[in-house]
GUMARMAR-423327 format. One record per atom (N, C-alpha, C): atom name; residue in three letters; chain; z, x, y. Coordinates in steps of 0.001 Angstrom, whole numbers, plus 500000, padded with zeros to 6 digits. Each point is the difference from the previous one (the first is absolute). Layout:
N
  atomo  residuo  cadena       w       u       v
     CA      ALA       A       Z       X       Y
...
***
This chain:
64
  atomo  residuo  cadena       w       u       v
      N      UNK       A  926160  986356  194985
     CA      UNK       A  499671  499384  501280
      C      UNK       A  500765  498686  500105
      N      UNK       A  500843  499891  500966
     CA      UNK       A  500825  498812  500150
      C      UNK       A  499178  498849  500560
      N      UNK       A  500248  498826  499439
     CA      UNK       A  499315  498811  500500
      C      UNK       A  500361  499720  501448
      N      UNK       A  501229  500346  500395
     CA      UNK       A  500437  499760  501364
      C      UNK       A  499126  500738  501004
      N      UNK       A  499670  501260  499724
     CA      UNK       A  499146  500749  500938
      C      UNK       A  498587  499422  500019
      N      UNK       A  499522  499505  498861
     CA      UNK       A  498681  499358  499960
      C      UNK       A  500023  498703  500802
      N      UNK       A  501099  499257  499908
     CA      UNK       A  500134  498756  500767
      C      UNK       A  500014  500296  501494
      N      UNK       A  500731  501021  500401
     CA      UNK       A  500028  500394  501408
      C      UNK       A  498614  500446  500464
      N      UNK       A  499299  500729  499148
     CA      UNK       A  498655  500458  500348
      C      UNK       A  499050  498812  500134
      N      UNK       A  500101  499037  499064
     CA      UNK       A  499185  498781  500074
      C      UNK       A  500271  499267  501310
      N      UNK       A  501266  499850  500347
     CA      UNK       A  500355  499331  501251
      C      UNK       A  499420  500731  501207
      N      UNK       A  499977  501330  499942
     CA      UNK       A  499442  500769  501115
      C      UNK       A  498477  499810  500094
      N      UNK       A  499339  499847  498849
     CA      UNK       A  498549  499733  500004
      C      UNK       A  499727  498660  500676
      N      UNK       A  500764  498978  499619
     CA      UNK       A  499820  498673  500599
      C      UNK       A  500310  500061  501496
      N      UNK       A  501066  500683  500365
     CA      UNK       A  500354  500139  501409
      C      UNK       A  498916  500690  500807
      N      UNK       A  499421  501060  499448
     CA      UNK       A  498924  500724  500685
      C      UNK       A  498778  499113  500161
      N      UNK       A  499677  499222  498950
     CA      UNK       A  498844  499090  500071
      C      UNK       A  500187  498991  501131
      N      UNK       A  501197  499454  500114
     CA      UNK       A  500288  499038  501075
      C      UNK       A  499926  500691  501356
      N      UNK       A  500583  501186  500080
     CA      UNK       A  500035  500757  501260
      C      UNK       A  498606  500279  500552
      N      UNK       A  499064  500363  499115
     CA      UNK       A  498656  500356  500486
      C      UNK       A  499023  498825  499954
      N      UNK       A  500474  498830  499578
     CA      UNK       A  499150  498814  499998
      C      UNK       A  498967  499984  498892
      N      UNK       A  500364  500533  498836
     CA      UNK       A  499060  500051  498872
      C      UNK       A  499796  498607  499405
      N      UNK       A  498763  499705  499648
     CA      UNK       A  499710  498729  499338
      C      UNK       A  500029  500141  498481
      N      UNK       A  499802  501208  499490
     CA      UNK       A  500001  500268  498559
      C      UNK       A  500758  501296  499740
      N      UNK       A  500546  500081  498783
     CA      UNK       A  500578  501243  499504
      C      UNK       A  499270  500337  498715
      N      UNK       A  499397  501169  499943
     CA      UNK       A  499308  500471  498799
      C      UNK       A  500870  501074  499366
      N      UNK       A  500583  499666  498864
     CA      UNK       A  500908  500893  499314
      C      UNK       A  499336  500467  498718
      N      UNK       A  499687  501270  499943
     CA      UNK       A  499344  500597  498837
      C      UNK       A  500902  501104  499461
      N      UNK       A  499799  500439  498759
     CA      UNK       A  500910  500991  499417
      C      UNK       A  500220  501256  500847
      N      UNK       A  499023  500405  500762
     CA      UNK       A  500168  501221  500803
      C      UNK       A  499658  499805  501475
      N      UNK       A  499890  498725  500413
     CA      UNK       A  499598  499731  501386
      C      UNK       A  500662  498740  500530
      N      UNK       A  500303  500017  501281
     CA      UNK       A  500508  498832  500712
      C      UNK       A  499140  499824  501236
      N      UNK       A  499393  498817  500103
     CA      UNK       A  499160  499734  501165
      C      UNK       A  500350  498630  500565
      N      UNK       A  499927  499881  501326
     CA      UNK       A  500184  498742  500694
      C      UNK       A  498680  499645  500677
      N      UNK       A  499673  498718  500015
     CA      UNK       A  498834  499556  500765
      C      UNK       A  500501  499536  501369
      N      UNK       A  499518  500677  501027
     CA      UNK       A  500382  499689  501374
      C      UNK       A  498721  499763  500789
      N      UNK       A  499848  498786  500505
     CA      UNK       A  498807  499617  500770
      C      UNK       A  498715  500342  499245
      N      UNK       A  500004  499741  498692
     CA      UNK       A  498813  500202  499178
      C      UNK       A  499786  501411  499482
      N      UNK       A  500840  500934  500396
     CA      UNK       A  499852  501395  499587
      C      UNK       A  501145  500395  499072
      N      UNK       A  499656  500686  498906
     CA      UNK       A  501038  500484  499099
      C      UNK       A  500592  501294  500541
      N      UNK       A  501320  500005  500138
     CA      UNK       A  500736  501152  500501
      C      UNK       A  500850  500522  498852
      N      UNK       A  499805  501268  499644
     CA      UNK       A  500749  500579  498886
      C      UNK       A  501274  500653  500514
      N      UNK       A  501076  499772  499257
     CA      UNK       A  501289  500600  500335
      C      UNK       A  500491  500812  498816
      N      UNK       A  500914  500929  500256
     CA      UNK       A  500578  500764  498885
      C      UNK       A  500697  499050  499028
      N      UNK       A  499918  500302  498726
     CA      UNK       A  500545  499117  498974
      C      UNK       A  500758  500817  498976
      N      UNK       A  501234  499597  499720
     CA      UNK       A  500809  500655  498980
      C      UNK       A  499677  499374  498656
      N      UNK       A  498998  500534  499324
     CA      UNK       A  499491  499384  498785
      C      UNK       A  501015  499954  498866
      N      UNK       A  501071  500801  500078
     CA      UNK       A  501001  499943  498930
      C      UNK       A  500723  498650  499983
      N      UNK       A  499910  499241  501091
     CA      UNK       A  500606  498670  500055
      C      UNK       A  499040  498903  499546
      N      UNK       A  498755  500322  499710
     CA      UNK       A  498969  498981  499774
      C      UNK       A  500399  498970  498943
      N      UNK       A  500404  500430  498829
     CA      UNK       A  500336  499040  498935
      C      UNK       A  501151  499087  500410
      N      UNK       A  501001  500559  500662
     CA      UNK       A  501123  499179  500442
      C      UNK       A  499563  498986  501055
      N      UNK       A  499134  500429  500913
     CA      UNK       A  499532  499093  501050
      C      UNK       A  499179  498866  499400
      N      UNK       A  499153  500288  499031
     CA      UNK       A  499227  498953  499340
      C      UNK       A  500950  499003  499336
      N      UNK       A  501056  500495  499366
     CA      UNK       A  500985  499103  499382
      C      UNK       A  500720  499143  501042
      N      UNK       A  500307  500578  501149
     CA      UNK       A  500635  499231  501079
      C      UNK       A  499083  498860  500425
      N      UNK       A  498719  500289  500178
     CA      UNK       A  499032  498978  500420
      C      UNK       A  499907  498904  498942
      N      UNK       A  499917  500378  498724
     CA      UNK       A  499919  499017  498920
      C      UNK       A  501256  499121  499982
      N      UNK       A  501166  500610  500164
     CA      UNK       A  501250  499233  499996
      C      UNK       A  500059  499026  501154
      N      UNK       A  499558  500435  501175
     CA      UNK       A  499999  499108  501163
      C      UNK       A  499034  498838  499778
      N      UNK       A  498867  500274  499389
     CA      UNK       A  499012  498950  499712
      C      UNK       A  500579  498979  499024
      N      UNK       A  500666  500482  498959
     CA      UNK       A  500541  499107  498978
      C      UNK       A  501204  499210  500476
      N      UNK       A  500667  500470  501046
     CA      UNK       A  501199  499325  500503
      C      UNK       A  499724  499070  501166
      N      UNK       A  498734  499782  500325
     CA      UNK       A  499729  499144  501177
      C      UNK       A  500113  498541  499696
***
């Protein structure tokens, strides 16, 4: 699994969250949910990218 495709997928998750006005992103090993106006909305999630996405988030946190 290429990190590049995981990075693109992560960017698409963030883009979708912004597009629908989500206040939270809940990322679980087999689930992706956004909180929109207080309600959790579940979206399809490519769980094979999960470990890479968690690493992307950790790297972004450490580089701030």
